[in-house]
N, C-alpha and C positions, 0 to 999 in steps of 0.2 A: 920602399925603393927596391929595385932589382927587376925581376921578371914577374909579370902578373899574367897568369894563364886563365883562360876559360875553355873548357873542353866539353864537347857533346858527342855521344855515340850517334851513328848514322843507321837509318833503316835500309840504305842501299846495300845490296849484296856486293857491290864493288868498293865500298868505302867502309873503313873501320871507324874513323873519328874525324871530326872537324874541330880545329882549335884556333883561338886567337891569342895573341900575346902582345904586351907592350913592354918596352925596356926603358927603365928610368935610372940614370946614374949608375949604370953597370956596363963594363966593357968586355968582361969575360964571363964564361959560365962553365959549369961541369956538364959535359955532354953525357948522354946516357945511351947504353946499347938499346937498339930497337930492331925488330924483325921486319919492318915494313918500309917500303919506299913511299915517297910523297911528292906533292907539289907545294911550294911555299911562295907567298907573295908578301912583299913588304915595302913600306914607304919610309924614307928617311930624308929629312931636310928638303921635302918637296920633290924628291926623285923616287921613281918607282922601279922595283926590281922583281924578278921572278926566278925560281930555280927548281931543279929536281933534286930531291934528297934521297940518299940510298940507305939501305939497312946498315946498322952500325953494330959491330961485334964486340965492342969494348967501350969503357968509359974513357974520358979524356978531358982536356981543356980546349974550349973553342972561343973565338972572338964573338962579340955581340955588337951590332951597330947601335950606338947609344941613341935614345930617343926615337926608336923605330916602332912601327906598328905592323904586326904580322897577322896573316891569315894562312892556315895550313890545312892540307887535306892528307890524311894518312890512308893509303889504299889497303884493301884487304890482302892478307897473305895469299899468294898464288896468282895475283894480277900482275901485269907487267906492261911496259910500253912496247909498241910494235917495233920501234926503231932503236931502242936502247936496251940491250939485255940487262936484266937486273943484276947479274953477277958483276957487270962492269961498274955498277954504282956502289957496291959494298965498300963501306968506310970512305965514301966520297960523295960527290954530287956534281951537278952541272948548272952553271948560271945561264939562264936563257937570254938570248939577245933581243934587242929592239923592243924592250918592255916599256909601256906607257902606263899611266894611271887607269886607262880604260881597257887596254888590250895587251896580250903577250903572244909570242910566236912559239909554236910547238909543232914538230913533225911537218914542217913546210907550210903551215896554215896559221892564220891569226885568230885568236879566241878572246872572248870578253873576260877580263879579269874578274874573278868572283869575289863576293863578300861571303861572310860566314853563313848567310841564309840561302845563298844560291849555289853553294859548292856542288850539291848533288846534280843540279841542272847542267853545270859544266861537265861533270863526269858522264852523265847520260849522253851528252853530245859527243864526247870523246869516244865513248863505247860505240855509238852508232856509226861514227866515222872510221872505226877500226884502229884508232890510235891507242886505246887501252884494250888489252886482250887478256885472256886467261887460258891456261892449259886445262882442258876438260878432265883429264886424268887426275891432275892435282886437285881440282875442284871436287871431284867425286871422293877422293881420299879425305879431304878436309870436312866433307859432310858426314864422315864416319863410315863410309863404305870401303870395301876392300876390292879394288880393281883386279881383274883377272890378268895380272902381269907379275913378273918376278919382283921380289923386294929390291933387287939391284936396279931394275928398270924404274921402279917407282921412286927410289932415292935419287937416281940421276935426273929424272924429270922434275922432281921437287926442287933439287938444287938449281937446275936451269931456270926454273920459274921464279925462285925466291932469292937465289944467291947464297943460301944457307942450307945446312942439313936440317932434318927434322929435329934432331937432338939439340942443335944450337937454338932453334926457334923456341923449343920448350924451355930451355934454360934461361934465355933472355926474358921470355914472357913471365916466367915464374919469379925472377928477380924483380922485375918491374911491379908485379902484383904485390910482392913482399914489401917493397918500398912504400907503396900506397897504403897498405895495411898498417905498417909501423908508423907512418906519418899521421895516420888517423887515430893512433893510440893503442892499437892491438899489442899485447905483450909478445915479446919475441918467442916465448915458448908456444904460444897459441899459433903464431905464424908458422913455426917449424912443423907443428902437427897438421895444420890446415893445408899447407903446401907440400907436405911430405919431404921435407929436408931431413937428412940423417940426424943432425943435432944443430945447436946454435952456432958452433964454430963453422960448420958448413954453410949456414945461412950468412954468416959474417963474411966469409970468403966470396960468396956469390955477390953480395952487395958491393964489396970492394971492386970486383972485376967488372960488373955490369952497370953499377949505379954510381960508384965513386963516393959512397957515404957509409958511415957506421950506423948502427942501430940508434945510438944516442943522438947523432946529428939529425937523423930523420925525425926522431921524436921531438927534438928541440928546435928544429928548423935551422940548424947551424950548417956551416960549410960554404955559405955564399950562394950565388945564383945557380940554379940547376935547370936543365932542359927537361923537366918532368912536372906535370901537374899533380903535386902531392898534397894540394889543399883540399882534395875531395869535394870540389865544386862542380864536378861533371854534371851535365844536364842531358836529358834524352829528348 
């Protein structure tokens, strides 16, 4: 019982991952910090819903629609919506209007509601229509290049595109990776060394801040429902 996740990585340069989830006999969950915005679609009691999710800077407790089935698209860092600045989505989100089981409304147009296997097709359509965009300067930086601009300009553009600083993205991503490794059975000392934490207390603080779990809870599956696929069932 709880939340059952299935996650797969995407080959699309615009998408980081596609996930599905079902909720059974659970009404709240631990939310987890995340550096990406997304689209999420769900059905509950025969009613369809859709929403835009924003980056989250901290852990917390969030309600869960019981008996719901979700499909989510996590967009790559540096992408954004044309009409909704990503900074406006940080630690929040928007429920989309006029959603049916077949279609949803976004940016003044109606789109087909995707399943997990055709999420990339939807994203390609959104990109072609200019609904989903990216800052080429940020994209260049994320590919490992050093654009010919000042560090201040790069940081400003990065924050405008993602809603977060580069340092915040690194910290959030590292804590999520640590949680997945610990849930998979890696010793805390190995995780500290692998992810370059200063020591185990620093790792523990990061987990409390961004994941809302202790090392022991991650290893034992304790603490209740959590909005993170720590079961290591990701597929490609």
